[in-house]
Backbone bond lengths (Angstrom), bond angles and torsions (degrees), N, CA, C in turn:
res aa  C-N    CA-C-N  psi(-1)  N-CA   C-N-CA  omega(-1)  CA-C   N-CA-C  phi
1 M - - - 1.492 - - 1.437 105.89 -
2 V 1.362 110.90 144.39 1.486 121.00 175.64 1.541 108.23 -128.40
3 P 1.244 113.86 160.77 1.526 116.29 177.43 1.582 109.30 -53.35
4 A 1.256 118.32 136.82 1.485 121.28 -178.54 1.476 107.77 -62.04
5 E 1.353 125.62 -37.17 1.349 128.82 -173.76 1.583 110.11 -72.20
6 T 1.344 121.86 -7.78 1.433 122.86 -177.34 1.586 107.77 -118.57
7 A 1.264 120.46 -4.25 1.456 121.33 -176.21 1.406 116.30 -134.81
8 S 1.337 116.99 152.95 1.418 121.79 178.97 1.510 116.36 -87.19
9 W 1.322 112.67 -2.77 1.488 117.60 174.22 1.519 109.50 -151.19
10 Y 1.394 110.28 142.79 1.480 120.40 -172.50 1.511 110.25 -163.69
11 L 1.336 118.10 167.57 1.453 122.72 179.75 1.534 108.56 -92.30
12 A 1.252 117.61 146.35 1.421 129.58 175.10 1.512 108.14 -113.46
13 R 1.303 127.06 152.16 1.402 131.68 176.98 1.483 104.69 -107.84
14 E 1.330 112.34 137.33 1.493 126.48 175.62 1.496 105.85 -135.49
15 G 1.398 124.62 106.88 1.362 125.60 -175.94 1.598 115.05 55.58
16 D 1.268 116.61 -118.23 1.554 122.75 -179.75 1.462 108.36 -107.56
17 A 1.355 121.10 43.86 1.433 124.75 177.90 1.528 114.11 -160.53
18 F 1.318 114.68 153.40 1.452 116.33 172.36 1.554 104.36 -86.40
19 V 1.380 110.47 151.36 1.469 116.26 175.24 1.560 106.44 -107.43
20 V 1.340 111.58 125.92 1.471 116.70 179.12 1.469 108.16 -82.41
21 P 1.294 120.27 128.47 1.511 120.57 174.03 1.417 111.96 -56.65
22 E 1.341 114.71 147.52 1.521 116.23 -178.03 1.445 120.99 -60.79
23 D 1.426 111.37 -25.85 1.388 119.39 -176.13 1.546 111.63 -100.09
24 A 1.297 119.85 12.20 1.418 126.40 176.02 1.601 110.61 -116.13
25 D 1.361 111.68 168.18 1.434 114.83 178.74 1.556 106.72 -121.45
26 A 1.433 116.66 157.36 1.462 123.90 176.56 1.487 111.05 -135.75
27 F 1.280 115.50 153.54 1.460 124.83 174.80 1.536 110.49 -148.69
28 V 1.405 118.69 130.68 1.368 121.54 177.76 1.539 105.26 -104.80
29 A 1.247 123.78 134.12 1.348 136.59 179.04 1.454 110.23 -72.07
30 S 1.301 119.98 139.31 1.665 122.14 176.54 1.472 104.03 -82.10
31 G 1.263 128.10 -17.48 1.440 128.91 178.11 1.448 112.91 -122.28
32 Y 1.309 113.88 -161.90 1.490 115.52 -178.29 1.530 118.96 -113.30
33 A 1.310 112.99 5.91 1.433 121.17 173.06 1.475 111.44 -110.98
34 L 1.340 117.86 122.59 1.410 126.11 -175.67 1.483 114.11 -148.54
35 G 1.307 117.64 123.72 1.408 126.61 175.10 1.522 113.83 -116.09
36 P 1.419 117.00 -179.03 1.421 117.32 -178.24 1.494 114.74 -63.96
37 A 1.434 119.86 -39.42 1.399 119.40 178.33 1.638 112.32 -64.11
38 D 1.339 111.12 -35.24 1.573 112.62 178.23 1.485 106.19 -65.02
39 C 1.272 121.02 -38.93 1.458 127.66 -173.26 1.534 105.10 -61.35
40 V 1.361 118.69 -56.44 1.445 122.16 -177.65 1.547 108.89 -53.81
41 R 1.269 118.37 -47.28 1.507 121.96 -175.74 1.551 108.33 -62.17
42 G 1.336 114.62 -45.38 1.558 121.58 -178.10 1.534 108.87 -66.59
43 L 1.339 117.20 -44.14 1.474 118.92 -175.29 1.491 109.55 -69.56
44 D 1.391 118.54 -28.49 1.421 122.02 -179.26 1.564 109.72 -81.22
45 T 1.329 120.47 -30.23 1.407 124.39 -175.90 1.482 118.30 -105.90
46 E 1.363 115.22 -37.75 1.450 118.11 -177.19 1.511 114.77 -132.11
47 P 1.322 114.35 58.40 1.465 115.68 -177.27 1.603 109.76 -69.53
48 V 1.342 111.75 153.31 1.436 118.77 -178.76 1.486 108.95 -127.05
49 T 1.427 116.08 157.63 1.331 121.24 172.45 1.557 110.80 -114.97
50 D 1.356 117.18 -9.70 1.411 122.25 -177.02 1.473 112.94 -104.83
51 L 1.306 119.72 114.73 1.460 123.98 -179.56 1.586 107.55 -121.82
52 S 1.271 112.25 61.89 1.530 118.94 -178.50 1.570 107.06 -73.55
53 F 1.362 113.21 145.31 1.486 115.98 -177.70 1.526 107.50 -65.16
54 G 1.292 126.23 -23.98 1.380 127.16 179.85 1.520 109.71 -63.80
55 E 1.361 114.12 -47.33 1.466 120.16 -179.95 1.529 110.67 -66.16
56 L 1.292 119.70 -22.74 1.473 125.50 -176.55 1.442 115.03 -101.46
57 A 1.372 115.72 10.49 1.490 114.92 -178.19 1.508 115.77 -66.98
58 D 1.253 115.27 168.24 1.517 121.03 -172.97 1.499 112.81 50.92
59 E 1.274 119.36 39.20 1.455 125.58 172.79 1.560 113.46 61.36
60 R 1.353 117.21 30.96 1.380 115.33 -175.81 1.581 106.75 -73.36
61 P 1.355 115.60 134.96 1.421 118.90 -161.75 1.564 108.23 -81.98
62 F 1.338 116.75 154.82 1.456 119.91 169.44 1.491 109.51 -142.08
63 C 1.266 118.94 169.45 1.590 121.86 -174.77 1.488 103.42 -126.55
64 L 1.311 111.31 151.01 1.388 123.30 168.10 1.499 111.15 -128.34
65 R 1.344 119.59 138.19 1.483 122.68 171.00 1.451 110.51 -110.88
66 S 1.254 112.96 135.98 1.457 123.55 -175.49 1.486 107.21 -64.77
67 P 1.340 123.40 156.66 1.409 130.72 -178.96 1.594 111.48 -55.96
68 D 1.435 115.87 -34.33 1.398 116.69 -179.64 1.470 114.06 -86.05
69 G 1.383 113.20 -2.30 1.603 117.33 174.61 1.530 107.67 77.67
70 R 1.336 126.44 6.21 1.426 129.15 -173.00 1.569 110.73 -98.06
71 R 1.315 116.29 -16.19 1.535 116.59 -179.32 1.567 110.16 -133.34
72 I 1.333 111.69 152.00 1.402 121.00 179.96 1.497 105.10 -130.73
73 A 1.355 116.19 139.88 1.422 119.70 168.76 1.502 109.17 -121.48
74 V 1.379 118.05 135.49 1.441 121.82 172.14 1.549 105.83 -104.42
75 V 1.315 116.98 125.01 1.445 121.99 -169.96 1.468 107.28 -123.28
76 R 1.363 115.77 150.22 1.508 125.79 172.28 1.496 105.70 -131.48
77 L 1.370 116.71 129.23 1.435 121.91 176.69 1.510 104.68 -86.24
78 V 1.350 114.54 119.36 1.448 122.35 179.56 1.520 111.70 -92.87
79 E 1.354 120.22 -41.33 1.411 123.66 -176.20 1.545 107.15 -162.29
80 A 1.337 113.10 141.20 1.439 118.88 176.66 1.532 109.16 -135.47
81 A 1.278 119.02 111.62 1.443 122.29 177.24 1.519 112.53 -61.41
82 P 1.265 120.82 141.08 1.551 117.67 176.40 1.455 114.48 -70.23
83 G 1.242 115.80 160.24 1.415 123.81 171.74 1.520 112.98 73.15
84 G 1.355 120.34 29.68 1.444 121.52 175.90 1.562 112.47 81.66
85 G 1.363 117.83 19.49 1.440 125.01 175.18 1.519 111.38 -73.52
86 S 1.248 114.34 -164.88 1.478 122.99 -179.36 1.468 112.33 -64.22
87 V 1.337 115.54 152.73 1.451 121.20 176.51 1.580 105.96 -129.13
88 T 1.279 118.91 135.19 1.507 126.92 177.81 1.483 111.92 -110.20
89 V 1.282 123.21 120.67 1.393 130.54 -178.25 1.547 110.30 -126.29
90 V 1.305 114.11 158.16 1.445 124.68 168.50 1.474 104.45 -115.25
91 A 1.331 121.91 131.53 1.440 121.84 179.42 1.534 109.96 -143.09
92 S 1.326 110.58 145.86 1.431 119.93 172.34 1.553 110.90 -120.10
93 R 1.185 122.14 132.40 1.416 124.87 -178.61 1.422 111.78 -111.90
94 Y 1.342 117.36 136.75 1.490 126.88 -179.34 1.557 111.93 -126.14
95 G 1.249 117.73 136.62 1.503 125.32 175.95 1.461 110.09 -90.93
96 A 1.315 116.50 170.96 1.469 125.41 178.87 1.594 103.31 -56.81
97 G 1.237 113.39 135.87 1.555 121.00 -176.66 1.465 115.35 72.39
98 G 1.307 117.76 20.75 1.497 117.20 169.77 1.426 110.54 110.17
């Protein structure tokens, strides 16, 4: 994730889940190790639309691909305050070609 004011794509929160923008792709890893190549494979074969906080507990990583397909972010949910409060994530962003 990147600050909304500096990016053309980002995650929004709705209740106890992230909302994936319609023109972006997401993938949730089955394990806890996830790199850019894993993201591309997962995004191409197992895309998801549900990013509920329950599925992302214990910092389970997930990926997002930008609408233009040129950027990928690997994200881990660290903490989400209940009731629409703040969300803390750790994110790494990769451009086309690594």
